[in-house]
C-alpha positions as CSV (number, residue, x, y, z in Angstrom):
1,M,-41.2,-31.5,-4.6
2,L,-41.6,-30.9,-8.4
3,I,-40.3,-27.6,-10.1
4,E,-39.9,-26.9,-14.0
5,R,-38.6,-23.9,-15.3
6,S,-39.4,-22.7,-19.0
7,M,-37.5,-19.5,-19.9
8,S,-37.9,-17.2,-23.0
9,D,-36.0,-16.9,-25.4
10,G,-36.1,-13.3,-25.6
11,F,-37.1,-11.7,-22.3
12,L,-35.0,-14.5,-20.5
13,T,-38.5,-14.7,-18.5
14,N,-38.9,-17.8,-16.4
15,T,-42.4,-19.2,-16.1
16,Y,-42.3,-22.2,-13.1
17,L,-44.3,-25.3,-12.9
18,V,-44.9,-26.2,-9.2
19,A,-46.4,-29.5,-7.7
20,D,-45.8,-31.6,-4.1
21,A,-45.5,-35.1,-6.3
22,A,-46.7,-36.2,-9.4
23,G,-49.9,-37.4,-9.7
24,G,-51.7,-34.4,-8.2
25,P,-52.3,-31.1,-8.1
26,G,-50.0,-28.2,-9.0
27,F,-49.5,-24.4,-10.2
28,L,-47.6,-22.0,-12.7
29,V,-45.7,-19.1,-11.3
30,D,-46.2,-16.6,-14.5
31,A,-46.8,-16.8,-17.4
32,G,-44.1,-15.4,-19.6
33,G,-43.5,-18.1,-21.8
34,P,-43.1,-20.5,-23.4
35,M,-45.6,-22.9,-22.0
36,Q,-45.9,-25.7,-24.4
37,P,-42.8,-27.3,-22.1
38,L,-44.3,-26.9,-18.9
39,F,-47.9,-28.0,-20.1
40,D,-46.1,-31.3,-21.7
41,A,-44.4,-31.1,-18.0
42,A,-48.0,-31.3,-16.3
43,Q,-49.1,-34.2,-18.2
44,Q,-45.8,-36.6,-18.0
45,H,-46.4,-36.1,-14.3
46,D,-50.0,-36.3,-14.5
47,I,-50.0,-32.9,-12.6
48,D,-53.8,-31.5,-12.4
49,V,-53.2,-27.7,-12.6
50,T,-55.2,-25.7,-10.6
51,H,-53.8,-22.1,-10.2
52,L,-51.8,-19.7,-11.5
53,L,-50.0,-17.3,-9.4
54,L,-48.7,-13.7,-11.4
55,T,-46.2,-12.1,-9.1
56,H,-47.1,-8.9,-11.3
57,H,-48.5,-7.6,-14.0
58,H,-45.5,-6.6,-16.8
59,H,-45.9,-8.3,-20.3
60,D,-43.1,-10.4,-20.3
61,H,-44.3,-12.2,-16.9
62,V,-47.8,-12.0,-18.7
63,C,-48.3,-12.1,-22.4
64,D,-48.6,-16.1,-22.2
65,L,-51.7,-15.9,-20.0
66,D,-54.3,-16.4,-22.7
67,A,-52.5,-20.1,-23.7
68,V,-52.6,-20.7,-19.9
69,T,-56.3,-20.1,-19.6
70,T,-57.0,-21.7,-23.2
71,R,-55.1,-24.9,-21.6
72,Y,-57.0,-24.9,-18.4
73,P,-59.8,-23.4,-18.6
74,G,-60.8,-23.7,-14.7
75,I,-57.7,-22.4,-13.7
76,I,-57.9,-19.8,-11.0
77,V,-55.5,-16.5,-11.7
78,L,-54.5,-15.5,-8.3
79,A,-52.3,-11.8,-8.1
80,H,-52.1,-8.6,-5.8
81,P,-55.2,-6.3,-6.1
82,D,-52.6,-3.2,-6.7
83,E,-51.8,-5.1,-10.0
84,P,-53.9,-4.0,-13.5
85,V,-54.1,-7.7,-14.4
86,S,-57.6,-9.8,-14.6
87,A,-57.5,-11.7,-11.2
88,Q,-58.3,-12.8,-7.8
89,P,-56.8,-11.9,-4.9
90,F,-54.2,-14.0,-3.3
91,A,-54.7,-15.8,-0.2
92,P,-53.2,-18.2,1.1
93,L,-53.7,-21.8,0.1
94,Q,-53.1,-25.5,0.2
95,I,-52.4,-26.7,-3.2
96,G,-51.9,-30.7,-2.3
97,G,-49.3,-30.8,0.4
98,L,-48.0,-27.8,-0.7
99,Q,-48.6,-24.5,1.8
100,V,-48.5,-21.6,-0.8
101,D,-48.0,-18.5,0.6
102,A,-46.8,-14.9,-0.6
103,V,-44.7,-12.2,0.6
104,H,-45.4,-8.5,-0.6
105,T,-42.5,-6.9,-1.9
106,P,-43.1,-3.2,-3.3
107,G,-40.5,-1.9,-5.2
108,H,-40.5,-2.6,-8.6
109,T,-44.4,-2.4,-8.9
110,K,-46.6,-1.6,-6.3
111,G,-49.1,-4.9,-6.3
112,M,-45.3,-7.4,-6.4
113,L,-45.4,-10.5,-4.9
114,N,-43.4,-13.1,-4.4
115,F,-44.5,-16.7,-3.6
116,T,-42.9,-19.0,-1.0
117,V,-43.5,-22.6,-0.7
118,P,-41.7,-24.9,2.3
119,G,-37.7,-24.3,1.6
120,H,-38.4,-22.1,-1.5
121,V,-39.5,-18.2,-2.9
122,F,-40.3,-17.3,-6.1
123,T,-39.0,-13.5,-6.8
124,G,-40.4,-12.3,-9.1
125,D,-38.5,-8.8,-10.5
126,T,-37.3,-8.2,-6.9
127,L,-34.5,-10.1,-6.3
128,F,-31.9,-12.2,-9.0
129,K,-28.8,-14.2,-8.7
130,N,-26.1,-11.2,-8.1
131,S,-28.9,-8.7,-9.1
132,I,-32.0,-6.6,-7.9
133,G,-35.0,-5.6,-9.8
134,G,-34.9,-1.5,-10.8
135,V,-37.4,1.3,-10.0
136,R,-38.3,3.0,-12.9
137,A,-40.5,0.5,-14.6
138,P,-44.1,0.7,-15.8
139,G,-45.9,0.8,-11.8
140,S,-42.9,0.9,-9.9
141,T,-42.7,2.7,-7.0
142,S,-38.9,3.7,-5.1
143,Y,-36.0,3.0,-4.3
144,G,-36.8,2.8,-0.4
145,D,-39.4,0.1,-1.4
146,M,-36.9,-2.3,-3.0
147,K,-34.4,-1.7,-0.5
148,S,-36.8,-2.6,2.3
149,S,-38.6,-5.7,0.4
150,I,-35.2,-6.7,-0.2
151,M,-33.5,-6.3,3.3
152,D,-36.4,-5.7,5.5
153,T,-38.7,-9.7,3.8
154,L,-36.5,-11.3,1.4
155,M,-33.4,-11.9,3.4
156,G,-35.4,-12.3,7.2
157,L,-36.0,-15.8,4.6
158,D,-33.8,-19.1,5.8
159,H,-30.6,-18.6,3.6
160,A,-30.8,-22.1,2.8
161,T,-34.1,-21.0,0.9
162,E,-33.9,-21.7,-2.7
163,V,-34.3,-17.9,-5.1
164,H,-36.4,-19.1,-8.4
165,P,-35.7,-15.4,-10.0
166,G,-38.0,-14.1,-13.0
167,H,-35.1,-14.0,-14.9
168,T,-33.0,-16.1,-15.6
169,D,-30.7,-18.4,-12.9
170,P,-31.5,-19.5,-9.8
171,T,-29.9,-18.8,-6.2
172,T,-30.5,-18.9,-2.3
173,I,-30.8,-16.3,-0.3
174,G,-28.0,-17.2,1.7
175,D,-25.7,-16.9,-2.0
176,E,-27.4,-12.9,-1.9
177,W,-26.6,-12.5,1.4
178,E,-22.9,-12.7,1.0
179,N,-22.2,-12.1,-2.7
180,N,-24.9,-9.6,-3.7
181,S,-23.1,-6.3,-4.8
182,F,-26.2,-4.1,-3.7
183,I,-26.7,-6.0,-0.5
184,R,-23.3,-6.0,0.5
185,V,-23.2,-1.7,0.3
186,W,-26.5,-2.3,2.4
187,R,-24.9,-4.2,4.6
188,G,-22.1,-2.1,5.2
189,L,-19.1,-4.7,3.8
190,D,-18.5,-2.7,0.7
191,P,-18.3,0.8,0.4
192,E,-20.4,3.6,-1.9
193,G,-19.7,4.9,-5.0
194,D,-18.5,8.0,-5.6
195,E,-18.2,7.9,-9.8
196,Q,-20.1,11.4,-11.1
197,V,-21.8,9.7,-14.2
198,T,-25.2,11.0,-16.2
199,V,-28.4,8.9,-16.5
200,G,-30.5,10.1,-19.3
201,G,-28.6,13.6,-19.8
202,E,-28.7,14.1,-15.6
203,R,-26.0,14.0,-13.7
204,A,-25.8,11.7,-10.8
205,T,-23.4,9.6,-8.3
206,L,-22.5,6.2,-8.9
207,V,-22.8,4.1,-6.0
208,V,-22.9,0.3,-7.0
209,W,-22.2,-1.2,-10.2
210,G,-23.4,-4.2,-9.8
211,D,-24.6,-7.0,-12.5
212,D,-27.7,-7.7,-14.0
213,Y,-29.6,-11.3,-15.1
214,D,-29.1,-10.4,-19.2
215,G,-25.4,-10.5,-18.8
216,G,-25.4,-7.0,-18.6
217,H,-25.3,-4.4,-15.7
218,K,-27.9,-2.3,-12.9
219,A,-26.9,0.7,-11.1
220,W,-27.5,2.2,-7.8
221,V,-27.4,5.8,-8.8
222,R,-27.9,8.7,-6.7
223,W,-29.3,12.2,-7.8
224,P,-27.6,16.0,-6.7
225,D,-31.5,15.9,-4.6
226,G,-30.5,13.0,-2.3
227,R,-32.4,10.4,-4.2
228,D,-31.4,6.9,-4.9
229,D,-32.9,5.2,-7.8
230,I,-31.7,1.6,-9.3
231,V,-31.5,2.0,-13.5
232,A,-30.7,-0.5,-16.3
233,G,-26.6,0.0,-17.2
234,S,-27.3,0.8,-20.2
235,Q,-28.8,4.1,-18.8
236,V,-25.7,5.1,-17.7
237,D,-23.1,7.0,-19.8
238,R,-19.6,6.8,-17.3
239,S,-17.9,8.8,-20.0
240,C,-18.6,12.2,-18.4
241,G,-17.8,11.7,-14.8
């Protein structure tokens, strides 16, 4: 199987070209750009790009959509119906020798889809290497949705499954099961933290201070009313505890 990745300099967003083999049909996952390296790879490998699969609607994952539809005027764009983007509803399909399916992983957005082909999953902004997606972006749903999408859906995949996230480095389901700090606490392997912090001026308990894909941090916080949230580490003030 052929998987080519292009990562944007600013957003660190991954866009993928996927095909069963050279000389046949293939598809793109997201359109965050830069697209030209993937256009070149498709031409080099004689891949007929027939579909564009969108994990979700956020700008950093669709900002080069026009470049894709200009390059491939007949391309079929697919996404979840709950995502506010011009696309047809995704349904399982066969592209060359690949059976392409999706799992619905709400949390970061209501209609987030993670696309699967045998042995691989493209996780958008649900699961990253050593991190997870936040639930404060436009269209996000809840902490409970994010936890369920990861623990009940993605962690149920074969642990050898290769994870191709929406940002930066690849990983595997097994590596995240063992090493991801959020998942380890959800599994009961590591204790919850109790450090008192502020987030946007509001007091909260820092349950997990984890890594994020950009070299910074992601935080699981608990509000005084008992609600849980996943926020960017940059929003957490640890000097006010």
